[in-house]
C-alpha positions as CSV (number, residue, x, y, z in Angstrom):
1,M,0.0,0.2,0.2
2,A,1.0,3.2,-0.9
3,G,2.2,5.4,1.7
4,S,4.8,8.8,2.2
5,A,8.1,8.8,3.8
6,N,6.6,9.7,6.9
7,N,4.4,6.5,7.6
8,S,1.5,8.4,6.4
9,Q,-1.8,6.4,4.5
10,T,-5.1,7.8,4.2
11,I,-8.0,5.2,3.4
12,L,-11.6,5.8,2.5
13,G,-13.6,3.3,3.6
14,I,-17.1,2.6,1.3
15,D,-20.4,1.5,3.0
16,P,-22.3,0.2,-0.3
17,G,-25.7,1.0,-0.9
18,T,-28.1,2.5,-3.1
19,N,-30.7,4.3,-0.6
20,L,-27.8,5.0,1.7
21,L,-24.3,4.6,0.7
22,G,-21.6,5.5,4.1
23,Y,-18.7,6.6,3.9
24,G,-15.3,7.2,6.6
25,V,-12.2,8.5,5.5
26,I,-9.0,8.0,8.0
27,S,-5.8,9.2,8.5
28,I,-2.9,6.5,9.5
29,E,-0.3,8.5,11.1
30,D,2.9,5.8,12.9
31,K,0.5,3.2,12.3
32,H,-2.1,5.5,14.0
33,P,-5.6,5.6,12.7
34,H,-7.0,9.0,12.8
35,F,-10.7,10.5,12.1
36,L,-10.9,13.0,9.4
37,D,-14.2,12.8,7.8
38,M,-17.7,10.7,7.6
39,G,-20.9,11.3,6.0
40,V,-23.6,9.1,4.3
41,L,-24.7,9.7,0.5
42,D,-28.4,10.1,0.6
43,L,-30.4,8.0,-2.6
44,R,-33.8,7.8,-1.0
45,K,-35.5,10.4,-2.8
46,E,-34.0,9.4,-6.2
47,K,-35.8,7.0,-8.5
48,D,-33.8,6.0,-10.8
49,P,-32.2,3.1,-10.2
50,Y,-29.3,4.5,-13.0
51,R,-29.2,7.6,-12.0
52,K,-28.5,6.7,-8.4
53,L,-25.3,5.0,-9.4
54,G,-24.4,7.5,-11.7
55,L,-24.7,9.6,-7.9
56,I,-22.5,7.3,-6.2
57,Y,-19.7,7.0,-8.7
58,E,-19.7,10.9,-8.7
59,K,-19.6,11.2,-5.0
60,V,-17.3,8.5,-5.0
61,S,-15.0,10.5,-7.2
62,W,-15.4,13.7,-5.3
63,L,-14.1,11.8,-2.1
64,I,-11.0,10.4,-3.7
65,D,-10.4,14.2,-5.3
66,Y,-10.9,15.2,-1.7
67,Y,-9.1,13.3,0.2
68,H,-5.9,11.2,-1.8
69,P,-6.5,8.4,-0.3
70,D,-3.8,5.5,-0.8
71,A,-7.0,2.9,-0.8
72,V,-10.2,2.0,-0.5
73,A,-11.8,-0.4,1.4
74,C,-15.3,-1.4,0.5
75,E,-17.8,-4.0,2.4
76,S,-18.7,-6.7,0.2
77,P,-22.2,-7.6,-0.7
78,F,-23.6,-10.2,1.6
79,Y,-27.2,-12.5,0.8
80,G,-30.0,-12.0,3.2
81,K,-33.5,-12.9,2.8
82,N,-33.9,-11.2,-1.1
83,A,-31.8,-11.9,-3.5
84,Q,-32.3,-8.5,-5.0
85,V,-31.2,-6.6,-2.3
86,I,-27.1,-8.4,-3.1
87,L,-28.1,-7.0,-6.7
88,K,-28.0,-4.2,-6.0
89,L,-25.5,-3.8,-3.2
90,G,-23.4,-5.3,-5.8
91,R,-24.3,-2.9,-8.1
92,A,-23.6,0.4,-5.6
93,Q,-20.0,-1.6,-4.2
94,G,-19.3,-1.6,-8.7
95,S,-19.8,1.8,-9.0
96,A,-17.7,3.2,-5.3
97,I,-15.1,0.3,-7.2
98,T,-15.4,1.8,-11.0
99,A,-14.7,5.2,-9.4
100,A,-11.3,4.0,-7.4
101,S,-10.3,2.4,-10.2
102,H,-10.7,4.8,-12.7
103,K,-8.6,7.3,-10.0
104,G,-6.1,4.4,-10.1
105,I,-6.7,3.7,-6.3
106,K,-6.1,0.2,-5.3
107,V,-9.2,-1.1,-3.8
108,F,-9.7,-4.3,-1.2
109,E,-12.8,-5.8,0.1
110,Y,-14.0,-7.0,3.6
111,A,-16.9,-8.8,4.4
112,P,-19.3,-7.2,6.7
113,R,-18.4,-10.5,9.3
114,E,-15.0,-10.3,8.8
115,A,-15.1,-6.2,8.8
116,K,-17.1,-6.7,12.2
117,M,-14.3,-9.0,13.8
118,A,-11.8,-7.1,13.4
119,I,-13.7,-3.6,15.1
120,V,-15.7,-5.6,17.1
121,G,-14.5,-9.0,18.1
122,N,-17.0,-10.5,17.0
123,G,-18.4,-11.0,13.4
124,A,-22.4,-11.3,14.7
125,A,-21.5,-8.0,16.5
126,S,-24.7,-5.4,16.0
127,K,-23.8,-1.8,14.1
128,E,-24.5,0.0,17.4
129,Q,-21.6,-1.8,19.0
130,V,-19.3,-1.6,15.8
131,N,-20.4,2.2,16.2
132,V,-19.4,2.8,19.9
133,M,-16.3,0.8,18.9
134,V,-15.3,2.9,15.8
135,Q,-15.5,6.1,18.5
136,R,-13.7,3.9,20.9
137,T,-10.5,3.5,19.1
138,L,-11.1,6.8,17.5
139,G,-11.1,8.5,20.4
140,I,-13.9,11.0,20.1
141,S,-17.5,11.1,20.4
142,F,-20.1,11.5,17.5
143,D,-24.1,10.9,17.6
144,P,-24.3,10.3,13.6
145,K,-27.3,10.6,12.1
146,Y,-27.1,6.8,10.0
147,L,-25.1,3.9,11.5
148,D,-24.0,3.6,7.6
149,A,-21.1,5.8,8.2
150,T,-19.7,4.1,11.1
151,D,-19.6,1.0,9.3
152,A,-17.6,2.7,6.6
153,L,-15.0,4.1,9.5
154,G,-15.1,0.6,10.4
155,I,-14.4,-1.0,6.7
156,A,-11.2,1.8,7.0
157,L,-10.2,0.3,10.5
158,C,-10.3,-3.6,9.3
159,H,-8.7,-2.6,6.1
160,H,-5.8,-1.1,8.3
161,Y,-5.6,-3.6,10.5
162,H,-4.9,-6.3,7.8
163,S,-2.6,-4.1,5.8
164,S,-0.4,-3.3,8.6
165,S,-0.9,-7.6,10.8
166,P,2.5,-9.0,10.6
167,L,0.6,-11.6,9.1
168,A,-0.2,-8.7,6.2
169,G,0.5,-11.0,2.5
170,I,1.3,-14.5,3.8
171,K,-0.4,-17.3,2.1
172,S,-0.6,-19.9,4.5
173,K,-3.2,-22.4,4.8
174,G,-3.2,-25.8,7.6
175,G,-2.9,-23.2,10.7
176,W,-0.1,-22.5,13.1
177,E,1.8,-25.3,12.7
178,K,1.9,-24.7,8.6
179,F,3.1,-21.4,8.9
180,I,6.0,-22.0,11.0
181,V,7.3,-24.4,8.1
182,E,6.6,-21.7,6.0
183,N,8.4,-19.5,8.1
184,P,11.0,-20.7,9.9
185,G,11.9,-16.8,9.6
186,R,9.7,-15.4,11.1
187,V,8.8,-16.7,14.5
188,K,10.8,-15.8,17.7
189,K,11.7,-18.2,20.1
């Protein structure tokens, strides 16, 4: 991941949706996350589904132009009770990813359970629990109108944790025993 000489980077998190799209921006300074911005793109009044996708593309493009993130972390769609929901989420995510790709920004995708596990330690955590942990982690207090924005901050934090982990980039399957055999120089005795 890109970063400057002083070990800083900016991450844009996206919680995609065709009615409410949450976004959150954090900076990482010497491995410590700091809050920059968060918000929600409210598309509920727009009835044309294709115009919604265009507005998502425009908003994400604007955020990238304004904050110049080193990475975009996007929540992956998940299957719910209705297959149409995952289709709509996938379209929203695709618009955001296209905006990032068009700007040359690398995109990373995280499942909702993976992000909740990274933030709260519980893959089944509620949006309210994610909100509380994001506030504590970033050392700020806010009363967001929509929890989609704090979910987006959580996605950005999830990416920070994954990319800064000592295990980042290691392709090891088979548990710790296999990891130790494949990476003897990384194990301290």
